[in-house]
C-alpha positions in Angstrom: -5.6 3.3 30.3 -2.9 0.7 31.0 0.5 0.0 29.4 -0.9 -3.5 28.8 -2.7 -2.0 25.9 0.4 -2.5 24.0 1.1 -6.0 25.3 0.3 -9.3 23.5 -0.4 -12.6 25.2 2.7 -14.7 25.2 3.5 -18.3 25.6 6.3 -18.2 28.1 7.5 -21.8 27.4 8.1 -20.9 23.7 9.5 -17.5 24.3 13.2 -17.1 23.3 15.7 -16.3 26.0 16.2 -12.6 26.7 19.0 -10.6 28.1 18.5 -9.2 31.6 18.2 -5.7 30.1 15.4 -6.8 27.7 13.6 -8.6 30.6 13.7 -5.4 32.6 12.5 -3.2 29.8 9.8 -5.5 28.5 8.5 -7.4 31.5 9.2 -5.5 34.7 8.9 -1.9 33.7 5.5 -2.4 32.0 4.2 -4.2 35.1 5.5 -1.5 37.3 3.7 1.2 35.2 0.6 -0.9 35.2 0.5 -0.9 39.0 1.3 2.8 39.2 -1.4 3.7 36.7 -4.0 1.4 38.3 -3.5 3.4 41.5 -3.5 6.8 39.9 -6.4 6.2 37.6 -6.6 6.8 33.8 -7.2 10.5 34.2 -3.6 11.0 35.4 -2.2 9.6 32.1 -2.4 13.0 30.5 -0.3 14.5 33.4 2.3 11.8 32.9 2.5 12.6 29.2 2.8 16.3 30.1 5.6 15.5 32.5 7.4 13.6 29.8 7.1 16.6 27.5 8.5 18.9 30.1 11.4 16.6 30.7 12.1 16.7 27.0 12.3 20.5 26.8 16.0 20.7 27.9 17.0 18.3 25.1 15.2 20.6 22.7 16.2 24.1 23.8 19.6 23.9 25.5 22.1 26.1 23.6 25.3 24.3 22.8 28.4 25.0 20.7 28.7 23.5 17.3 31.1 20.8 18.6 28.7 19.9 21.4 25.8 19.8 19.0 27.8 17.4 16.9 28.5 15.1 19.9 24.7 15.2 20.8 23.8 14.4 17.2 26.2 11.4 17.0 24.9 10.2 20.4 21.3 10.4 19.3 22.0 8.6 16.0 23.9 5.9 17.8 21.0 5.3 20.2 18.6 4.9 17.3 20.9 2.4 15.6 21.4 0.4 18.8 17.7 0.2 19.4 17.0 -0.9 15.8 19.7 -3.5 15.8 18.6 -4.8 19.2 15.0 -5.0 18.0 16.0 -6.9 14.9 17.4 -9.8 17.1 14.1 -10.2 19.0 11.2 -12.4 17.8 8.7 -11.2 20.4 6.2 -8.8 19.0 5.8 -7.1 22.3 9.5 -6.2 22.4 9.2 -4.6 19.0 6.2 -2.6 20.1 8.0 -1.1 23.1 11.1 -0.3 21.0 8.8 1.3 18.5 7.2 3.5 21.2 10.6 4.5 22.5 11.9 5.5 19.1 8.6 7.4 18.4 9.2 9.4 21.5 12.9 10.0 20.6 11.9 10.9 17.1 9.4 13.5 18.3 12.1 15.0 20.6 14.7 15.3 17.8 12.0 16.7 15.5 11.0 19.3 18.0 14.7 20.1 18.6 15.2 20.6 14.9 12.1 22.8 14.6 13.2 24.9 17.5 16.5 25.5 15.8 14.9 26.3 12.5 12.5 28.9 13.9 15.1 30.4 16.3 18.2 30.6 14.1 17.7 29.8 10.4 14.8 31.8 9.0 16.1 34.2 6.4 14.1 37.3 5.7 16.9 39.7 4.8 15.5 40.1 1.2 12.1 39.5 -0.2 13.3 36.7 -2.5 15.1 34.9 0.4 12.0 35.3 2.6 9.7 34.0 -0.1 11.6 30.7 -0.6 12.3 30.5 3.2 8.5 30.4 3.8 8.0 27.8 1.0 10.7 25.5 2.4 9.5 25.9 6.0 5.9 25.1 4.8 7.2 21.9 3.1 9.0 20.9 6.2 6.0 21.5 8.5 3.9 19.4 6.1 6.4 16.5 6.3 6.5 16.7 10.1 2.7 16.7 10.2 2.6 13.6 8.0 5.2 11.9 10.1 3.3 12.5 13.4 0.0 11.4 11.8 1.7 8.2 10.6 3.0 7.6 14.1 -0.5 7.9 15.4 -2.0 5.6 12.7 0.5 2.8 13.4 0.6 3.2 17.2 -1.0 -0.3 17.5 -1.3 -2.9 14.7 -4.5 -4.9 15.0 -4.7 -8.5 13.9 -8.2 -10.1 13.5 -9.3 -13.6 14.1 -11.9 -15.1 11.8 -15.5 -15.3 13.0 -16.4 -18.9 12.1 -19.7 -19.3 10.2 -19.9 -22.9 11.4 -21.1 -21.4 14.8 -24.3 -20.3 13.1 -27.1 -22.4 11.5 -26.8 -22.4 7.8 -30.5 -21.3 7.4 -29.5 -18.1 9.3 -26.6 -17.2 7.0 -26.8 -13.9 5.1 -27.8 -13.8 1.5 -24.9 -12.3 -0.5 -24.9 -10.6 -3.9 -21.6 -10.5 -5.7 -21.1 -7.4 -7.9 -18.5 -7.4 -10.7 -18.5 -3.8 -12.1 -17.0 -3.5 -15.6 -16.7 -0.8 -18.2 -14.3 -1.6 -21.1 -12.1 -4.4 -19.9 -11.6 -7.5 -22.1 -14.4 -10.0 -21.6 -11.9 -12.8 -20.8 -10.7 -10.8 -17.7 -14.3 -10.4 -16.5 -15.0 -14.1 -17.2 -12.1 -15.2 -15.0 -13.5 -13.3 -12.0 -17.1 -14.4 -12.6 -16.1 -18.1 -12.9 -14.2 -17.9 -9.6 -17.0 -16.0 -7.9 -19.5 -18.7 -8.9 -17.1 -21.3 -7.5 -16.8 -19.7 -4.0 -17.8 -21.9 -1.1 -21.2 -20.6 0.0 -24.7 -22.1 -0.3 -26.0 -21.7 -3.8 -29.4 -20.5 -2.7 -27.7 -17.7 -0.7 -25.4 -16.2 -3.3 -25.9 -14.6 -6.7 -23.3 -13.3 -9.1 -24.0 -10.1 -11.1 -21.9 -8.6 -13.8 -22.6 -4.8 -13.8 -21.8 -3.6 -17.3 -21.4 0.2 -17.7 -19.9 -0.1 -21.2 -23.0 0.9 -23.3 -20.6 2.6 -25.7 -19.3 -0.9 -26.7 -22.3 -2.9 -28.0 -20.3 -5.7 -29.5 -18.6 -6.3 -26.2 -21.9 -6.2 -24.3 -23.2 -8.9 -26.6 -20.2 -11.1 -25.7 -20.7 -10.3 -22.0 -24.4 -11.4 -22.2 -23.4 -14.6 -24.0 -20.8 -15.3 -21.3 -23.2 -14.7 -18.4 -25.8 -17.1 -19.9 -23.1 -19.7 -20.5 -21.6 -19.7 -17.0 -24.8 -18.9 -15.0 -24.5 -15.4 -13.7 -26.7 -12.3 -14.3 -25.9 -9.3 -16.4 -27.2 -5.9 -15.2 -27.0 -2.7 -17.3 -28.3 0.8 -17.1 -29.3 3.5 -19.6 -26.5 6.0 -18.6 -23.0 6.2 -17.0 -23.8 8.7 -14.3 -21.2 8.8 -11.5 -19.2 6.0 -13.1 -18.5 2.9 -10.8 -20.4 4.4 -7.8 -23.5 5.0 -9.9 -23.2 1.6 -11.4 -23.3 -0.1 -8.0 -26.0 2.2 -6.7 -28.2 1.2 -9.6 -27.7 -2.5 -8.8 -28.6 -1.8 -5.2 -32.2 -1.1 -6.4 -32.4 -4.4 -8.2 -30.7 -7.1 -6.1 -32.1 -8.6 -2.9 -29.1 -9.8 -0.9 -28.4 -8.7 2.7 -24.7 -8.3 1.9 -22.8 -7.3 -1.2 -19.4 -8.5 -2.2 -17.8 -6.0 -4.6 -15.0 -7.3 -6.9 -13.2 -5.3 -9.5 -13.5 -7.2 -12.7 -9.8 -8.3 -12.6 -9.9 -9.3 -8.9 -10.2 -13.1 -9.0 -11.5 -14.3 -5.6 -10.4 -17.5 -3.7 -13.1 -20.0 -2.9 -13.1 -19.3 0.9 -13.5 -15.5 0.7 -17.2 -15.4 1.8 -16.7 -18.1 4.5 -13.9 -16.0 6.0 -15.6 -12.6 5.9 -19.4 -13.0 6.3 -19.2 -14.1 10.0 -18.1 -10.6 11.0 -21.6 -9.3 10.1 -23.2 -11.1 13.0 -22.1 -8.0 14.9 -25.1 -5.8 13.7 -22.9 -2.6 13.9 -20.4 -3.8 11.3 -20.9 -2.0 8.0 -18.2 -3.5 5.8 -15.3 -6.0 5.9 -12.3 -5.1 3.8 -9.6 -7.5 2.7 -6.2 -6.7 1.0 -5.7 -6.2 -2.7 -2.9 -8.3 -4.1 -1.5 -8.1 -7.6 0.1 -11.1 -9.4 1.8 -9.1 -12.1 4.7 -6.7 -11.6 3.8 -3.0 -11.6 5.9 -0.6 -13.6 8.3 0.0 -10.8 9.0 -3.7 -10.5 9.2 -4.5 -14.2 11.0 -1.4 -15.4 13.6 -1.3 -12.6 14.1 -5.1 -12.7 13.6 -5.4 -8.9 12.2 -9.0 -9.3 9.8 -8.4 -6.4 12.5 -7.8 -3.9 11.4 -4.2 -3.3 7.9 -3.9 -1.8 5.4 -1.8 -3.8 3.3 1.0 -2.3 0.1 -1.1 -1.8 2.0 -3.4 0.6 2.5 -0.5 3.1 -1.2 0.4 3.0 -2.6 -3.1 3.3 0.0 -4.8 5.6 0.4 -1.9 8.0 -1.7 1.2 7.6 -5.0 -0.5 7.3 -4.3 -2.7 10.4 -3.3 0.5 12.2 -6.5 2.2 11.1 -8.5 -0.9 12.2 -7.3 -0.4 15.8 -9.0 3.0 15.7 -12.1 1.6 13.9 -11.1 3.6 10.9 -10.1 1.0 8.2 -11.1 2.2 4.8 -13.4 0.6 2.2 -11.2 0.2 -0.9 -13.8 -0.4 -3.6 -13.1 -4.1 -4.2 -12.4 -7.3 -2.2 -14.9 -6.0 0.4 -18.3 -7.1 1.7 -20.7 -4.3 2.6 -24.0 -4.4 4.5 -26.5 -3.1 2.0 -28.9 -1.5 4.5 -26.1 0.6 6.0 -25.0 1.7 2.5 -28.6 2.7 1.6 -28.8 4.6 4.9 -26.2 7.0 3.6 -27.7 7.2 0.1 -25.6 4.5 -1.4 -22.0 4.6 -2.5 -20.7 8.2 -2.4 -20.7 10.0 -5.8 -19.3 13.4 -4.9 -15.6 12.4 -5.3 -13.6 10.1 -7.5 -12.5 8.0 -4.5 -16.0 6.9 -3.8 -14.8 4.0 -1.6 -13.0 6.0 1.1 -15.7 8.6 1.0 -18.3 6.0 1.6 -16.4 4.6 4.6 -16.1 8.0 6.1 -19.9 8.5 5.9 -20.5 5.1 7.5 -18.1 5.8 10.3 -19.7 9.2 10.7 -23.0 7.4 11.7 -21.2 5.4 14.3 -20.9 2.1 12.4 -17.9 -0.2 12.6 -15.6 -1.6 10.0 -13.4 -4.7 9.9 -10.1 -5.1 8.2 -9.2 -8.8 7.8 -5.6 -9.2 6.7 -5.7 -12.3 4.5 -5.1 -12.0 0.8 -8.2 -13.5 -1.0 -8.1 -11.8 -4.4 -5.5 -11.8 -7.1 -5.7 -8.8 -9.4 -3.9 -6.9 -12.2 -1.6 -4.0 -11.3 -1.4 -1.2 -13.8 0.7 -2.6 -16.6 2.1 0.6 -18.0 3.7 3.6 -16.3 1.0 5.9 -17.8 -1.7 3.7 -16.3 0.0 3.8 -13.0 0.2 7.6 -13.1 -3.5 7.8 -14.0 -4.4 5.6 -11.1 -2.3 7.6 -8.6 -3.7 10.9 -9.9 -7.3 9.7 -9.4 -6.5 8.7 -5.8 -4.7 12.0 -5.2 -7.6 14.0 -6.6 -10.2 12.0 -4.7 -8.5 12.2 -1.3 -8.0 16.0 -1.8 -11.7 16.2 -2.7 -12.7 14.4 0.6 -10.4 16.7 2.6 -12.0 19.8 0.9 -15.6 18.7 1.2 -15.5 16.9 4.6 -12.4 18.1 6.4 -12.5 15.1 8.8 -10.5 16.7 11.6 -13.1 19.5 12.3 -16.3 18.2 10.7 -18.7 18.6 13.5 -21.6 17.3 11.4 -19.9 13.9 11.7 -20.9 13.7 15.4 -20.1 10.0 15.9 -16.5 10.1 14.7 -14.0 9.5 17.4 -10.8 11.5 17.7 -8.8 8.5 16.5 -11.0 8.2 13.4 -10.7 11.9 12.6 -6.9 11.7 12.8 -6.8 8.6 10.6 -9.0 10.2 7.9 -7.1 13.4 8.1 -3.8 11.5 7.6 -5.2 9.7 4.6 -6.8 12.6 2.9 -3.8 14.9 3.4 -1.2 12.3 2.3 -1.3 13.0 -1.4 -0.4 16.7 -0.9 3.3 15.6 -0.9 3.8 16.8 -4.5 4.7 20.4 -4.0 6.8 19.7 -0.9 8.8 17.1 -2.8 9.5 19.7 -5.6 10.5 22.3 -3.1 13.0 19.9 -1.6 14.4 19.2 -5.1 14.7 22.9 -6.0 15.9 24.5 -2.8 19.6 23.6 -3.0 19.7 24.6 -6.6 18.5 28.1 -5.7 21.7 28.7 -3.8 24.1 27.1 -6.2 22.6 28.7 -9.3 21.3 32.1 -8.1 22.7 32.7 -4.7 19.3 32.6 -3.1 19.6 31.4 0.5 16.3 30.3 2.2 18.2 29.0 5.2 20.4 31.4 7.2 23.7 29.9 8.3 23.3 26.6 6.4 26.3 24.5 7.4 27.5 21.8 9.8 25.4 23.1 12.7 22.2 22.7 10.6 23.2 19.1 9.7 23.7 18.3 13.4 20.1 19.3 14.0 18.6 17.8 10.8 20.4 14.4 10.6 19.1 13.1 14.0 15.6 14.2 13.1 15.7 12.4 9.7 17.6 9.3 10.7 15.7 8.6 14.0 12.4 9.0 12.2 13.6 6.4 9.7 14.5 4.1 12.6 11.1 4.6 14.3 9.3 3.7 11.0 11.7 0.9 10.3 10.3 -1.3 13.1 6.8 -1.1 11.7 7.6 -0.7 7.9 10.7 -2.9 7.4 8.9 -5.5 5.4 6.6 -3.3 3.5 8.4 0.0 2.7 12.0 0.6 1.9 13.2 4.0 2.9 15.0 4.9 -0.4 12.3 3.6 -2.6 9.6 5.5 -0.9 11.4 8.7 -1.8 11.6 7.6 -5.4 7.8 6.7 -5.5 6.9 10.2 -4.3 9.4 12.0 -6.5 8.0 10.3 -9.6 4.5 11.4 -8.9 5.3 14.9 -7.4 4.2 17.0 -10.5 1.0 15.2 -11.1 -0.2 14.9 -7.5 0.8 18.5 -6.8 -1.3 19.8 -9.6 -4.4 17.7 -9.1 -4.5 18.2 -5.3 -4.3 22.0 -5.8 -7.1 21.9 -8.3 -9.2 19.7 -6.1 -8.9 22.2 -3.2 -9.7 25.1 -5.4 -12.7 23.4 -7.1 -13.5 19.9 -5.7 -16.0 19.3 -8.5 -13.3 19.2 -11.1 -12.1 15.9 -12.6 -13.9 12.7 -13.5 -13.5 9.0 -12.7 -10.9 7.4 -15.0 -10.8 3.6 -15.5 -7.4 2.1 -15.1 -6.6 0.1 -18.3 -6.3 -3.7 -17.7 -5.0 -6.5 -19.8 -2.5 -4.2 -21.7 0.5 -6.0 -23.1 3.8 -4.1 -23.3 5.5 -5.6 -26.4 8.5 -3.3 -26.9 10.8 -0.9 -25.1 9.8 2.8 -25.0 10.2 5.9 -22.9 7.1 7.6 -21.5 8.2 11.2 -22.1 4.7 12.7 -21.4 4.5 11.3 -17.9 7.9 12.6 -16.8 8.2 16.0 -18.5 8.3 17.9 -15.3 10.8 15.4 -13.7 13.1 15.9 -16.7 13.2 19.7 -16.2 13.9 19.3 -12.4 16.7 16.8 -13.2 18.3 19.2 -15.6 18.2 22.0 -13.0 19.8 19.8 -10.4 22.6 18.7 -12.7 23.2 22.3 -13.7 23.5 23.2 -10.0 26.1 20.5 -9.4 28.1 21.8 -12.4 28.2 25.2 -10.6 29.9 23.8 -7.4 33.5 24.1 -8.6 33.0 27.8 -9.5 31.6 28.4 -6.0 34.6 26.7 -4.4 37.1 28.7 -6.5 35.4 32.1 -6.4 33.7 32.1 -2.9 35.8 29.9 -0.6 34.3 31.6 2.4 31.0 29.9 1.5 32.5 26.4 1.3 30.5 24.9 4.1 27.2 26.0 2.7 28.2 25.0 -0.9 29.2 21.5 0.2 25.9 21.0 2.2 23.8 22.1 -0.8 25.9 20.0 -3.2 25.3 16.9 -1.1 21.6 17.7 -1.0 21.7 18.0 -4.9 23.5 14.7 -5.2 20.9 12.9 -3.1 18.1 14.5 -5.1 19.8 13.6 -8.4 19.9 9.9 -7.4 16.2 9.9 -6.6 15.3 11.8 -9.8 17.4 9.5 -12.1 15.8 6.4 -10.4 12.4 8.0 -11.0 13.2 8.6 -14.7 14.2 5.0 -15.2 10.7 3.9 -14.2 9.5 5.6 -17.4 11.6 3.2 -19.5 8.9 0.7 -20.4 10.3 -2.9 -20.5 8.5 -5.5 -22.6 6.7 -8.4 -21.0 8.4 -11.8 -21.5 5.1 -13.7 -21.9 1.6 -12.9 -23.1 0.2 -14.1 -19.7 1.7 -13.3 -16.3 3.2 -16.3 -14.5 2.4 -17.0 -10.9 4.9 -18.7 -8.6 2.7 -21.5 -7.4 3.8 -25.0 -6.2 1.0 -27.3 -7.3 1.0 -31.1 -7.7 1.1 -32.1 -11.4 1.1 -35.4 -13.2 2.5 -35.8 -16.7 0.6 -38.5 -18.6 1.8 -40.4 -21.8 0.1 -43.4 -23.3 2.6 -45.7 -21.5 3.3 -44.1 -18.2 2.8 -41.2 -15.7 5.3 -39.0 -13.9 4.5 -36.9 -10.8 6.0 -33.4 -10.5 5.4 -29.9 -9.2 4.8 -26.6 -10.8 7.3 -23.8 -10.4 5.3 -21.2 -12.1 2.0 -21.3 -14.1 -0.4 -19.2 -16.1 -3.3 -19.8 -18.4 -0.9 -20.2 -21.3 1.9 -22.4 -19.9 3.7 -23.9 -17.0 7.2 -24.7 -15.7 7.4 -28.1 -14.0 10.0 -29.6 -11.8 10.6 -33.4 -12.1 12.8 -35.5 -9.8 13.7 -37.7 -12.7 14.7 -37.1 -16.4 12.2 -39.3 -18.4 12.3 -39.7 -22.1 9.1 -37.8 -23.0 7.4 -37.1 -26.3 7.0 -33.5 -27.4 3.3 -33.4 -26.6 2.0 -34.7 -23.2 -1.2 -34.6 -21.2 -1.1 -32.8 -17.8 -3.2 -33.1 -14.7 -2.8 -30.1 -12.4 -4.3 -30.1 -8.9 -5.3 -27.1 -6.7 -4.9 -26.7 -3.0 -8.4 -28.1 -2.3 -8.4 -30.8 -5.0 -9.7 -28.9 -8.0 -8.3 -30.4 -11.2 -7.4 -29.1 -14.7 -6.7 -31.6 -17.5 -4.8 -30.0 -20.4 -2.5 -30.9 -23.3 0.9 -29.3 -23.5 3.9 -28.9 -25.9 7.3 -29.3 -24.3 9.4 -26.4 -25.6 12.5 -26.6 -23.3 14.2 -29.0 -20.9 16.6 -27.5 -18.4 18.7 -29.8 -16.1 18.9 -28.6 -12.5 20.9 -31.4 -11.1 21.8 -35.0 -12.0 18.3 -36.2 -11.1 16.1 -33.1 -11.5 14.9 -31.3 -14.6 12.7 -28.3 -15.4 10.2 -28.7 -18.2 8.9 -25.5 -19.9 5.5 -26.4 -21.4 3.0 -24.4 -23.5 -0.6 -25.4 -23.3 -2.2 -26.3 -26.6 -5.7 -26.7 -28.1 -7.3 -25.3 -25.0 -11.1 -25.3 -24.9 -13.0 -22.6 -22.9 -14.0 -25.2 -20.3 -10.3 -26.1 -19.9 -9.4 -22.4 -19.5 -12.1 -22.0 -16.8 -10.7 -25.0 -15.0 -7.2 -23.5 -15.2 -8.4 -20.2 -13.7 -10.0 -22.1 -10.8 -6.9 -24.2 -10.1 -4.5 -21.3 -10.4 -6.5 -18.5 -8.7 -9.5 -19.9 -6.9 -8.4 -23.2 -5.4 -5.9 -21.4 -3.1 -5.5 -22.1 0.5 -3.4 -19.0 1.1 -1.8 -16.4 -1.1 1.7 -15.1 -0.3 2.2 -13.8 3.2 4.7 -11.2 1.8 7.2 -12.1 4.5 10.4 -10.9 2.9 13.9 -12.4 3.1 15.2 -8.9 2.4 14.3 -6.1 4.8 14.8 -2.3 4.7 18.2 -1.0 5.8 17.6 2.6 7.0 
């Protein structure tokens, strides 16, 4: 193994100037280690790692006075900040990778330093009640540290894929592709949008077939409409006599009927771009590839974005998974099948008995079984579907609960780390799957963190012996340097504070369902996330945050007790202040979590997309070119570089990225001057036919060269 594993090819002419220190760290030291390792051989790498660990031991175990520990803590924190700020000024990806590796090492050292201190000096077993809560808190901390280390492993190397161009292969040798659109009870118009875009995808007509897989036998009127829709647009409707195993059973039934070599699976609200097949099918010319997964992207704000008015400035949780974790998994050949926006080789799926039906996260379970046979996966990081995020907080909670239950079921049934039946799994794959399936157990640890400081302030229960400044001097470097290490990888996709809020909000629900899944993995059924729901008025979702309200009340009560402690027990001032600061931090997270449950109404019946498309406004006498600012199937905001005298009703010609056109009539409802020469026109579409709606769907969602790269102007500030 060589240090060049972590190096990227660089164009030296275009590389920005570096300081001598950066040149030494990034160019000369790696080349030096490459030469040393080449002479020693890869077997000696483990000895070098062991030597590094041994050299770290004095930093971990050397006893110091409180003042000295404070100096060490400040020095460690400053080193982390210097590295982060230096990395932020560099544009070279290789520089970032080396800084990340250094901070990972420093984080592990400070974490081991903190753990050594916790075990050696702070465990409190002087009474049974202190001992009980001491064990609970220690267990929560060990889980958090395990999760941290697993995440470091997953993101050790971020893999970027290059497309395999289908043009390199004769068209008569291209794979036949079946496109599955499973549906249950979603509005027919949502299914239609996806089916219309699937039919419009660039791929030979004789080599693709679109199927709508309807599992909604309980809704006969809806099924009639689906059948009529399929006949009208030219796709096929497949049904079955039962609903066994939900979505997985629906797909497995279709496997027996359709004849394609590959299957593209699309959730019924995931509208594909026209190039999806052209950019994914080429990977299957490697006969060992079982599936190609692409990111899920949602064009509407989820409850966190809408209810907290973040305006898209705070990344949602799926960005962390699809922009970083999946690419890290792909480096270890462990990227997950995510149930939609994925192409799967049918023969490989049938080899494992079809889509897995034993858990409610059938997608990840299926990927695990395919990897267990030694097959490969591909994660291609280009957004090629636009879907609907859960539109209410209750729907979001239901989705997260299903994922938590399913991952816990996989952990209980398969236990990837030590499943010796899965003989072809590599160590890297085992660790990635163990990390994913253990992630949703954060519920109870989060609650323990929230309750622990209140135990002391309300009842005098002290799970940590000698809690005070010395404890902070060990804990703060561990916490802050781990944030710094993750910042380099996560800065565009996860913000430190908001990640805490996300997990606090779901702690009660995930804690309960993961516990039940471990006790009995057969409990629970597949729940369909509601789509197409319109939030018309403000409300508070009491049911989803009952537990959070109780914890918030306890934390506030604990803070009210602080003055009494300071007056009556001044000798405990240090411990009281530390626990009070802990409660203040928890209260901020809890209140932010409760605000998510305040449902805010949608401004429009259809969600607007920020797309810049050429548009021409036609009147009987003249035409004016402009550009869309945002657009949906119901209306558009247009920017014009002139301020023409227009009638109230106009005709519009809107052009997609590849030249697809939609011709619609519109009613001007508002004119907003932007400057002396520019105006924004707010227009509602009127008298739309179904054919015009289909054209709009294709222009807005299908005729897309590239969806948003999610490069953010605002970054995390750990």
